[in-house]
Backbone bond lengths (Angstrom), bond angles and torsions (degrees), N, CA, C in turn:
res aa  C-N    CA-C-N  psi(-1)  N-CA   C-N-CA  omega(-1)  CA-C   N-CA-C  phi
1 M - - - 1.416 - - 1.607 108.02 -
2 K 1.289 114.59 135.49 1.458 120.12 -176.73 1.500 115.13 -69.79
3 F 1.334 117.96 -29.55 1.458 119.62 -178.81 1.545 113.24 -61.91
4 Q 1.310 115.68 -32.38 1.443 120.80 -177.02 1.595 112.18 -67.07
5 K 1.311 112.04 -18.16 1.532 117.91 -179.32 1.534 110.13 -82.97
6 L 1.296 115.80 -18.60 1.454 119.39 -177.51 1.544 114.96 -72.54
7 E 1.281 119.06 125.78 1.466 122.73 179.03 1.569 109.55 -57.46
8 V 1.321 116.92 -38.40 1.471 118.38 -177.09 1.552 110.34 -65.28
9 W 1.312 114.80 -36.50 1.466 117.56 176.85 1.506 110.88 -69.02
10 Q 1.323 118.34 -43.82 1.496 123.55 178.29 1.486 112.25 -55.33
11 L 1.399 114.51 -47.66 1.449 119.57 -177.84 1.587 111.08 -66.22
12 S 1.344 114.98 -42.76 1.465 115.92 -179.45 1.531 111.19 -73.17
13 F 1.241 120.76 -25.39 1.439 127.15 174.30 1.586 107.15 -64.40
14 Q 1.327 116.39 -48.49 1.446 121.14 177.23 1.514 113.80 -65.96
15 L 1.288 116.58 -33.78 1.481 123.66 179.06 1.540 107.30 -67.35
16 S 1.346 117.17 -43.54 1.462 118.43 179.43 1.468 111.55 -66.87
17 C 1.274 118.10 -39.68 1.515 120.81 176.90 1.510 110.57 -62.87
18 S 1.336 117.42 -40.87 1.522 117.30 -179.43 1.511 111.25 -65.37
19 I 1.303 115.03 -37.36 1.492 117.61 177.97 1.540 109.58 -59.72
20 Y 1.373 116.79 -47.70 1.449 121.03 -177.43 1.567 107.87 -61.09
21 R 1.290 116.29 -40.92 1.549 117.18 -177.73 1.531 107.87 -68.50
22 E 1.324 116.66 -44.30 1.465 119.56 -175.50 1.572 112.87 -63.38
23 T 1.342 115.25 -35.70 1.473 120.20 -176.12 1.505 114.27 -94.59
24 K 1.334 117.43 5.40 1.439 122.44 -176.00 1.479 114.02 -50.02
25 E 1.315 118.15 -42.61 1.469 122.13 -176.86 1.518 113.81 -94.43
26 L 1.298 118.94 -1.05 1.510 123.37 -177.25 1.486 110.08 -64.45
27 R 1.277 118.15 130.66 1.501 123.20 -173.66 1.517 110.08 -94.16
28 D 1.341 117.61 -17.82 1.511 117.58 177.18 1.517 107.81 -77.38
29 W 1.337 116.81 94.09 1.491 121.85 -173.18 1.524 110.21 -61.27
30 G 1.303 117.01 -38.73 1.486 118.62 -177.09 1.514 110.76 -64.40
31 F 1.312 117.39 -46.22 1.503 119.76 177.96 1.521 110.88 -64.02
32 K 1.352 113.38 -47.28 1.479 116.86 -178.09 1.497 110.59 -60.03
33 D 1.352 120.32 -45.65 1.395 122.60 179.19 1.560 113.84 -59.72
34 Q 1.316 114.34 -40.78 1.478 120.36 -176.40 1.562 109.12 -66.02
35 I 1.346 114.90 -50.39 1.517 116.94 -174.51 1.547 109.03 -70.66
36 T 1.273 120.57 -36.56 1.436 122.51 178.53 1.561 109.85 -65.64
37 R 1.309 116.35 -45.26 1.490 118.81 177.69 1.484 113.07 -62.71
38 S 1.306 119.08 -44.57 1.447 119.60 -178.83 1.586 107.67 -64.49
39 G 1.323 117.57 -40.25 1.470 121.12 -179.91 1.495 111.71 -65.43
40 L 1.354 115.73 -40.93 1.472 122.92 179.84 1.573 109.36 -68.88
41 S 1.254 118.48 -31.10 1.455 122.24 -179.28 1.547 111.25 -64.55
42 V 1.289 119.53 -30.78 1.503 123.33 -174.57 1.555 108.67 -62.69
43 P 1.300 119.57 -64.76 1.563 117.85 -177.58 1.536 109.79 -67.32
44 S 1.306 118.31 -29.70 1.476 119.56 179.85 1.523 110.68 -63.27
45 N 1.352 118.10 -47.52 1.458 121.08 179.26 1.441 112.87 -70.09
46 I 1.335 118.16 -31.29 1.509 119.34 175.30 1.532 106.39 -63.99
47 A 1.289 118.19 -48.93 1.453 120.67 -177.50 1.504 111.70 -61.16
48 E 1.330 117.82 -46.89 1.451 119.98 179.53 1.525 111.25 -61.34
49 G 1.294 116.31 -44.25 1.438 121.52 -176.20 1.507 111.89 -63.82
50 I 1.316 117.20 -47.21 1.448 122.77 -177.73 1.539 108.38 -63.84
51 E 1.250 119.01 -33.33 1.521 119.35 -175.97 1.596 109.76 -87.13
52 R 1.284 118.60 1.79 1.445 120.94 174.39 1.511 108.91 -78.09
53 Q 1.384 116.85 155.81 1.412 121.37 -177.14 1.544 113.04 -78.77
54 G 1.328 114.80 -47.46 1.433 119.28 -173.83 1.557 115.23 -84.00
55 V 1.305 116.32 142.43 1.441 117.73 -177.83 1.529 110.48 -65.67
56 K 1.337 117.14 -39.52 1.454 118.04 178.29 1.564 112.07 -54.32
57 E 1.346 115.13 -45.88 1.441 121.09 179.13 1.528 110.53 -63.02
58 Q 1.299 115.19 -42.64 1.472 120.57 178.60 1.573 110.71 -54.65
59 I 1.339 113.40 -51.95 1.441 121.76 -179.64 1.545 110.12 -59.60
60 Q 1.303 115.94 -43.99 1.492 119.81 -178.14 1.498 111.07 -57.33
61 F 1.360 116.84 -45.64 1.473 121.39 -179.49 1.565 110.76 -69.27
62 L 1.316 116.98 -33.26 1.475 117.66 175.57 1.531 113.24 -67.65
63 Y 1.278 114.07 -34.63 1.528 119.12 173.04 1.518 109.68 -64.58
64 I 1.305 117.90 -39.73 1.479 121.72 178.56 1.564 108.28 -63.56
65 A 1.320 116.79 -43.47 1.445 119.45 177.76 1.471 111.46 -61.62
66 K 1.334 118.16 -41.90 1.452 123.12 -179.51 1.502 111.48 -63.96
67 A 1.362 116.12 -39.91 1.488 122.13 177.21 1.559 110.89 -65.89
68 S 1.347 115.16 -42.49 1.481 119.58 177.97 1.467 112.07 -63.43
69 L 1.362 117.31 -34.00 1.450 123.37 176.53 1.514 110.36 -64.29
70 A 1.346 118.86 -42.05 1.492 123.57 177.19 1.463 110.63 -62.46
71 E 1.380 115.48 -41.92 1.442 122.09 177.28 1.508 112.07 -60.69
72 M 1.319 117.63 -46.05 1.420 123.04 178.76 1.550 111.19 -62.69
73 M 1.336 117.78 -41.15 1.403 121.44 178.59 1.506 112.30 -61.87
74 T 1.316 117.77 -40.82 1.436 122.69 179.57 1.536 107.84 -64.29
75 Q 1.319 117.57 -47.34 1.453 120.33 178.18 1.591 111.75 -61.77
76 A 1.268 117.07 -35.53 1.451 119.08 178.38 1.496 109.96 -66.00
77 M 1.310 117.18 -43.17 1.468 121.02 179.00 1.521 111.84 -62.31
78 I 1.360 115.78 -40.06 1.446 118.66 179.08 1.515 108.39 -70.68
79 G 1.326 120.83 -38.01 1.436 124.32 174.55 1.498 111.54 -57.09
80 R 1.270 116.50 -42.40 1.484 119.89 179.02 1.543 109.50 -66.28
81 E 1.297 114.37 -45.81 1.501 120.47 -178.20 1.538 113.71 -57.91
82 I 1.371 112.80 -39.17 1.489 116.74 -177.11 1.545 112.66 -96.93
83 S 1.308 113.52 12.90 1.498 122.06 176.41 1.499 114.57 64.55
84 Y 1.344 116.27 28.27 1.545 119.59 173.19 1.578 108.02 -84.98
85 L 1.309 115.59 -30.47 1.449 118.35 -174.31 1.558 108.42 -123.26
86 D 1.315 115.19 140.18 1.504 125.43 179.22 1.607 108.05 -60.72
87 K 1.269 113.88 133.81 1.479 120.07 -178.35 1.505 113.68 -58.57
88 D 1.315 119.89 -40.20 1.418 123.92 179.03 1.524 110.47 -67.10
89 F 1.350 114.73 -41.50 1.502 118.46 177.72 1.494 110.58 -59.11
90 V 1.356 115.51 -47.49 1.496 120.60 -179.17 1.478 109.26 -61.13
91 E 1.371 120.86 -45.99 1.465 121.54 179.50 1.495 111.94 -58.98
92 N 1.323 116.24 -36.33 1.486 119.63 -178.99 1.547 108.82 -71.05
93 I 1.325 117.24 -46.66 1.452 116.78 -178.82 1.588 114.89 -66.50
94 L 1.363 112.22 -34.12 1.475 117.12 173.90 1.465 112.28 -60.67
95 R 1.375 116.20 -47.35 1.479 122.04 178.17 1.538 107.76 -55.50
96 D 1.297 115.97 -50.19 1.530 119.92 -177.12 1.537 108.74 -63.33
97 A 1.353 116.77 -40.74 1.417 121.03 -177.91 1.572 111.18 -63.14
98 E 1.268 117.61 -38.51 1.442 122.27 179.77 1.542 109.12 -67.04
99 K 1.360 116.70 -39.58 1.481 118.15 174.75 1.450 111.75 -65.16
100 I 1.370 118.63 -42.65 1.456 119.56 179.09 1.507 110.43 -62.51
101 S 1.294 117.28 -42.91 1.510 121.52 178.53 1.483 111.23 -56.18
102 A 1.304 117.98 -46.03 1.462 122.95 -178.58 1.554 108.34 -65.68
103 M 1.343 116.75 -38.22 1.443 119.43 179.48 1.521 110.54 -67.49
104 L 1.312 116.97 -39.08 1.492 119.85 -179.73 1.583 107.77 -68.76
105 A 1.253 116.71 -37.69 1.521 120.32 178.92 1.518 107.95 -60.82
106 G 1.359 117.61 -45.17 1.463 122.48 179.20 1.491 109.09 -63.16
107 L 1.282 119.57 -44.34 1.480 122.77 -177.80 1.530 110.64 -64.27
108 I 1.273 115.20 -42.12 1.496 120.57 178.57 1.534 109.23 -63.11
109 K 1.300 117.91 -45.59 1.475 122.10 179.60 1.515 109.22 -62.50
110 S 1.304 117.73 -41.37 1.530 119.17 -179.72 1.517 109.01 -65.60
111 L 1.330 119.71 -41.31 1.492 123.21 -179.91 1.534 107.93 -64.35
112 K 1.318 116.59 -45.20 1.499 121.22 178.98 1.578 109.58 -56.85
113 N 1.309 115.85 -45.98 1.450 120.49 -179.27 1.456 110.71 -65.74
114 R 1.290 120.17 -41.30 1.469 124.99 179.12 1.564 107.04 -64.14
115 N 1.283 118.33 -38.48 1.472 122.03 -177.13 1.558 108.39 -69.72
116 K 1.251 117.93 -37.98 1.491 122.07 179.25 1.525 111.46 -62.83
117 S 1.372 116.26 -39.16 1.452 120.01 -177.53 1.495 113.23 -83.11
118 S 1.379 118.55 -3.97 1.463 120.65 179.20 1.529 110.11 -83.47
């Protein structure tokens, strides 16, 4: 599968795994479910989008991944603020998320440019 070769997918996959590991013992099931779902949505939508045939569909799924990333970042900041998540952990995943977001923006721009020239 070509999505697995993308660095942005690999980084978001690792980000999602780290969120699951970090929240494994968290007892607030609602919060845990929300942040793991938003984190899981990022690599899942990248994979689904990249495997789609049409460029417009690919871009749509990448935008969904970018939005899920913003949702996860918000939840991580809330988790830090209410002492559910370790401050260093949150700083690390926010830094990774910003990198992933920039990579997604670049990929979307590249796909849009490719679509224009088709």
